[in-house]
C-alpha positions as CSV (number, residue, x, y, z in Angstrom):
1,M,115.5,-14.5,20.7
2,P,115.6,-10.9,18.8
3,D,112.6,-8.5,19.0
4,L,110.1,-8.9,17.0
5,M,108.6,-5.6,16.1
6,V,105.3,-4.5,14.1
7,Q,103.8,-1.6,12.1
8,I,101.6,0.4,14.2
9,D,99.5,4.3,12.7
10,G,103.2,3.6,10.3
11,Q,106.1,3.2,12.9
12,T,108.0,0.5,13.7
13,L,107.9,-0.6,17.4
14,P,109.0,-3.7,19.3
15,L,105.6,-6.0,19.8
16,K,106.5,-5.8,23.6
17,D,105.9,-2.4,23.7
18,C,102.3,-3.4,22.8
19,S,98.8,-4.8,24.0
20,W,95.8,-6.2,22.7
21,S,92.4,-4.5,23.2
22,M,89.1,-5.8,22.2
23,W,87.0,-3.5,21.0
24,A,82.9,-3.9,22.0
25,P,80.9,-2.6,19.1
26,C,79.4,0.5,21.2
27,G,83.1,1.4,21.1
28,C,83.6,0.4,25.0
29,M,87.0,-1.4,25.3
30,V,86.3,-4.5,27.1
31,A,89.2,-6.9,27.5
32,I,93.2,-6.2,27.2
33,S,96.4,-8.2,27.1
34,L,99.9,-8.0,26.7
35,A,101.4,-8.9,23.7
36,V,104.3,-10.0,25.6
37,G,104.7,-11.8,29.0
38,G,106.7,-13.9,30.0
39,E,106.7,-16.5,27.8
40,Q,104.0,-16.1,25.4
41,I,103.8,-14.2,22.9
42,L,100.6,-12.8,21.0
43,A,101.9,-11.7,17.3
44,T,98.0,-12.6,15.7
45,E,94.7,-11.2,16.7
46,E,93.9,-14.3,16.2
47,Q,96.5,-15.3,19.2
48,A,95.2,-12.7,21.5
49,H,91.5,-13.9,20.9
50,K,92.5,-17.4,21.5
51,N,94.0,-16.1,24.7
52,H,91.0,-14.4,26.0
53,S,88.7,-16.9,24.7
54,P,89.9,-20.8,24.3
55,R,86.8,-22.0,23.6
56,K,86.0,-21.5,19.1
57,R,82.0,-21.2,20.0
58,D,82.7,-17.8,22.1
59,R,84.8,-17.0,19.6
60,D,82.9,-17.5,16.9
61,R,80.2,-15.4,19.0
62,E,82.2,-12.0,20.1
63,I,82.7,-12.0,16.3
64,R,78.9,-12.5,15.2
65,L,78.1,-9.2,17.5
66,G,81.0,-7.8,15.8
67,Y,83.9,-7.6,18.7
68,R,87.5,-7.0,17.2
69,W,91.2,-7.0,18.4
70,E,92.8,-4.1,17.5
71,L,97.1,-3.9,18.3
72,I,97.9,-0.4,20.6
73,T,100.7,0.8,22.0
74,M,101.1,0.8,25.7
75,A,102.0,4.2,25.3
76,R,98.8,5.1,23.7
77,Y,96.6,3.3,26.5
78,R,98.2,5.4,29.1
79,N,97.9,8.3,27.3
80,E,94.5,8.0,25.4
81,I,92.1,5.0,27.1
82,G,93.6,4.4,30.7
83,S,90.9,3.8,32.6
84,K,88.5,5.9,30.4
85,W,87.3,2.1,28.9
86,E,84.0,3.1,27.7
87,C,82.5,4.5,25.0
88,D,80.3,8.4,25.1
89,Q,77.1,6.8,25.2
90,H,78.1,4.4,28.2
91,Q,80.1,7.1,30.0
92,R,77.3,9.3,29.7
93,A,75.2,6.9,31.1
94,T,77.2,5.9,33.8
95,S,77.5,9.9,34.9
């Protein structure tokens, strides 16, 4: 099977080099899932959300509360996010 390609910030990349990140309304990243792992392919935001939260009522609640999914490159994760998942507000609260 050929590589699935995606566009992020005007750059075309293989989906396997990306991950789906779940963000809370405050700006904290609360979950991350590989877009391609083994036989699993998460090509859409809906697929990523369903993989993380299998029950529809949980997904509906998360959407209602303002959680969102974003496709990011693994390079961005390594360079910008890494273990710094908390937003500015929560970083100050836990420091």
